C-alpha positions as CSV (number, residue, x, y, z in Angstrom):
1,M,-12.3,-5.5,16.3
2,N,-11.9,-7.5,19.1
3,V,-8.3,-6.8,20.4
4,L,-6.8,-9.2,23.2
5,P,-3.9,-8.3,25.1
6,M,-0.6,-8.7,23.1
7,K,2.9,-10.1,24.1
8,L,5.4,-8.2,22.2
9,K,9.1,-8.8,21.7
10,P,10.4,-5.2,22.4
11,N,11.2,-3.4,19.2
12,S,11.7,-0.1,17.7
13,L,10.9,1.7,14.4
14,Y,13.9,4.4,14.1
15,V,12.9,7.5,11.8
16,S,16.0,9.8,10.8
17,S,13.8,12.7,10.4
18,P,9.8,13.5,10.4
19,V,8.1,13.0,7.0
20,N,6.8,16.5,7.2
21,A,10.3,18.1,6.5
22,L,10.9,16.1,3.6
23,V,7.5,16.7,2.3
24,L,8.3,20.7,2.6
25,G,11.5,20.1,0.7
26,I,14.2,19.5,3.1
27,L,16.1,17.0,1.1
28,R,19.5,16.7,2.5
29,E,20.7,16.1,6.0
30,D,23.9,14.8,7.3
31,K,22.7,11.4,8.7
32,T,25.0,8.8,7.3
33,L,23.7,5.6,6.0
34,E,26.3,4.0,8.7
35,Q,24.8,5.6,11.3
36,I,21.3,4.7,10.5
37,L,22.3,1.1,10.0
38,T,22.9,1.0,13.8
39,H,19.2,0.9,14.4
40,G,18.4,-2.1,12.4
41,N,18.5,-4.1,9.0
42,F,15.4,-3.5,7.2
43,G,13.7,-0.6,6.0
44,L,13.4,2.2,3.3
45,G,13.8,5.7,2.8
46,T,15.4,7.9,0.4
47,F,19.0,9.5,-0.3
48,N,20.3,13.2,-0.1
49,D,18.8,15.5,-3.0
50,L,16.1,12.5,-3.4
51,D,18.6,10.7,-5.5
52,G,16.8,7.5,-5.7
53,E,14.5,5.2,-3.7
54,M,16.1,3.3,-0.7
55,V,15.6,-0.6,0.3
56,L,17.5,-1.8,3.4
57,L,17.3,-5.7,3.3
58,D,19.5,-8.0,5.4
59,G,21.7,-5.2,6.5
60,S,22.3,-4.1,3.0
61,F,21.2,-0.4,1.5
62,Y,20.0,-0.6,-2.3
63,Q,19.6,2.7,-4.3
64,I,17.2,2.7,-7.1
65,R,17.8,5.9,-9.4
66,S,15.3,7.5,-11.8
67,D,17.1,5.7,-14.6
68,G,16.3,2.3,-13.4
69,S,19.8,1.5,-11.9
70,V,20.2,-0.5,-9.1
71,S,23.1,-0.4,-6.8
72,V,24.5,-0.9,-3.2
73,A,24.7,2.3,-1.7
74,P,27.9,3.2,0.3
75,L,27.8,3.6,4.0
76,E,29.2,7.2,3.8
77,G,26.2,8.3,1.7
78,S,23.5,10.1,3.7
79,S,19.7,10.3,3.7
80,P,17.1,13.2,4.8
81,Y,14.7,10.5,5.7
82,A,14.5,6.8,6.3
83,C,12.5,4.3,8.6
84,V,14.9,1.1,9.7
85,T,14.0,-1.4,12.3
86,E,15.7,-4.8,13.3
87,F,13.3,-7.3,11.5
88,G,12.5,-10.4,13.2
89,A,9.2,-11.5,11.7
90,S,6.7,-12.8,14.5
91,Q,4.6,-14.5,11.8
92,K,5.3,-15.8,8.3
93,I,2.2,-17.1,6.2
94,S,2.2,-18.2,2.7
95,F,-0.7,-17.6,0.0
96,Q,-1.6,-18.3,-3.5
97,G,-2.5,-15.8,-5.9
98,P,-3.0,-14.3,-8.4
99,V,-3.8,-11.3,-5.9
100,S,-4.1,-7.5,-6.5
101,Y,-2.1,-5.1,-4.6
102,A,-5.6,-4.0,-2.9
103,D,-6.2,-7.7,-2.1
104,L,-2.6,-8.1,-0.8
105,Q,-3.4,-5.2,1.6
106,K,-6.7,-6.9,2.9
107,S,-4.4,-10.0,3.5
108,I,-2.5,-8.0,5.6
109,D,-4.9,-5.9,7.4
110,E,-6.3,-9.3,8.6
111,L,-2.9,-9.6,10.6
112,I,-3.2,-6.3,12.2
113,L,-4.4,-6.9,15.6
114,S,-4.4,-3.3,16.6
115,K,-4.1,-0.3,14.4
116,N,-2.4,1.7,17.3
117,L,1.0,0.0,16.7
118,I,3.7,0.0,13.7
119,Y,4.2,-3.3,11.5
120,A,7.0,-4.2,9.5
121,V,6.1,-6.1,6.3
122,R,8.2,-8.1,4.0
123,V,6.4,-9.8,1.0
124,T,8.4,-12.1,-0.9
125,G,6.9,-13.9,-4.0
126,K,6.4,-14.2,-7.6
127,F,4.9,-11.1,-9.3
128,S,2.9,-11.0,-12.6
129,F,3.6,-7.3,-12.6
130,V,5.0,-4.6,-10.5
131,R,4.4,-0.6,-11.3
132,A,7.1,1.2,-9.4
133,R,8.6,4.5,-9.3
134,S,11.8,6.8,-8.7
135,V,12.5,10.4,-8.9
136,P,15.4,12.1,-10.2
137,K,18.1,13.5,-8.2
138,Q,17.2,17.3,-7.3
139,H,19.5,20.4,-7.5
140,A,17.0,23.0,-6.7
141,Y,14.6,22.0,-3.6
142,R,11.1,22.0,-4.3
143,P,8.3,20.5,-2.3
144,L,8.0,16.7,-2.4
145,V,4.4,16.9,-4.6
146,E,6.4,19.2,-7.0
147,V,9.1,16.6,-7.5
148,A,6.7,13.7,-7.6
149,G,5.7,15.0,-11.1
150,D,8.7,14.3,-12.5
151,Q,8.7,10.8,-11.3
152,K,10.0,7.7,-13.7
153,E,7.6,4.8,-13.4
154,F,8.7,1.2,-13.9
155,I,6.7,-1.7,-15.3
156,F,8.1,-5.4,-14.6
157,E,6.5,-8.5,-15.7
158,D,7.0,-11.8,-14.5
159,I,9.4,-11.0,-12.0
160,S,10.4,-12.5,-8.3
161,G,11.1,-10.2,-5.6
162,V,10.5,-8.6,-2.4
163,L,8.5,-5.8,-0.8
164,A,9.6,-4.4,2.3
165,G,8.2,-1.5,4.3
166,F,5.8,-0.5,7.0
167,W,2.2,0.0,8.2
168,T,1.8,3.1,10.1
169,P,-1.2,4.4,12.2
170,N,-2.7,7.3,10.8
171,F,-2.1,9.4,13.8
172,M,1.4,9.4,13.1
173,Q,1.2,11.0,9.6
174,S,3.6,13.9,10.6
175,I,6.3,11.5,11.5
176,S,6.2,8.6,8.8
177,V,4.0,7.8,6.0
178,P,0.7,6.5,7.2
179,G,-0.8,3.4,5.9
180,Y,1.3,1.1,3.7
181,H,4.6,2.3,2.5
182,L,6.6,-0.4,0.4
183,H,9.3,-0.4,-1.7
184,F,10.0,-3.1,-4.2
185,L,13.5,-4.9,-4.9
186,S,13.9,-7.9,-7.4
187,L,15.5,-11.1,-6.2
188,D,18.5,-10.5,-8.7
189,R,18.5,-7.0,-7.1
190,M,18.5,-5.5,-10.9
191,H,15.0,-3.4,-10.6
192,G,13.2,-1.9,-7.9
193,G,11.4,1.2,-6.8
194,H,8.7,2.7,-4.7
195,L,5.8,0.4,-5.0
196,L,2.7,1.9,-7.0
197,D,0.9,-1.3,-8.0
198,C,1.3,-5.2,-8.3
199,S,-0.3,-8.7,-9.0
200,I,1.4,-11.6,-7.2
201,Q,1.0,-14.9,-7.7
202,E,2.4,-16.9,-4.8
203,F,4.0,-15.3,-1.9
204,S,4.8,-15.4,1.7
205,I,4.3,-12.4,4.4
206,E,6.6,-12.0,7.3
207,F,5.3,-9.8,9.9
208,Q,6.5,-7.9,12.9
209,A,4.8,-5.7,15.3
210,I,6.4,-2.7,16.6
211,D,6.0,-0.7,19.9
212,Q,8.7,1.6,20.3
213,L,9.5,4.7,18.2
214,I,12.8,6.5,18.1
215,L,12.8,10.1,16.4
216,D,15.9,11.9,15.5
217,M,15.6,15.5,15.0
218,P,18.0,17.3,12.5
219,H,20.1,20.2,13.4
220,S,20.4,21.8,10.2
221,I,19.3,25.3,9.4
222,E,16.9,24.4,7.2
223,Y,15.1,22.1,9.4
224,L,15.1,24.4,12.4
225,S,13.7,27.0,10.7
226,A,11.0,25.0,8.7
227,N,7.1,25.3,9.7
228,L,6.8,21.8,10.7
229,D,3.2,22.8,11.9
230,K,1.8,23.1,8.4
231,D,-0.8,20.3,7.7
232,V,0.9,18.6,4.6
233,S,-1.1,15.3,4.8
234,G,-2.8,16.0,1.5
235,D,0.7,16.9,-0.3
236,L,2.1,13.5,1.4
237,Q,-0.8,11.3,0.1
238,K,-0.4,12.7,-3.6
239,A,3.3,12.3,-3.3
240,E,3.4,8.5,-2.1
241,H,0.3,7.7,-4.6
């Protein structure tokens, strides 16, 4: 890959807690959505007790629960894990489909000039189908890979909506989900979830390189006593895909 020096508008990705903590089963922290919102208007994550998938679009948090319901999340709610940025696309490119999820990733790959940066990705389009998931609220904390076994999957057909998320380098896998991590939200804000697969007809990709990272480290007893040195990359891969 022939990489030229890049001139970037300074921007940061804020991560409210290392993803390794979530994988180990630390599913509750005291970081409120109002506090998280001070770091950006775009992103994804989850809610305390894994009570649904999070999408942050244009400054509003959406909560997608395992029963398929979507609601605007109250700012006094809290999250054990969220990734947000102030989104301002440096590129917007339109495409015609049909395109599979694998081919969509290849299209985005071509926009990545260096695999040593983070990228915010927003895909808006008309989807032939979307396969997404959410997980039920947890009452007894378990490792994320066990919780994923209880996930509820949804199939949406002929639906317009947005994919929101990030591409993160592999060397950051203890901090954030490596590779593509995208959540879906329908145009009418009635459907959504963690993206598993899709086919898309016509769409645009908005794309932003990020060169700074802000990582919060929680102060809870659960976090402070956890063994975050443990290699949980395999469990993270299973849980996210």
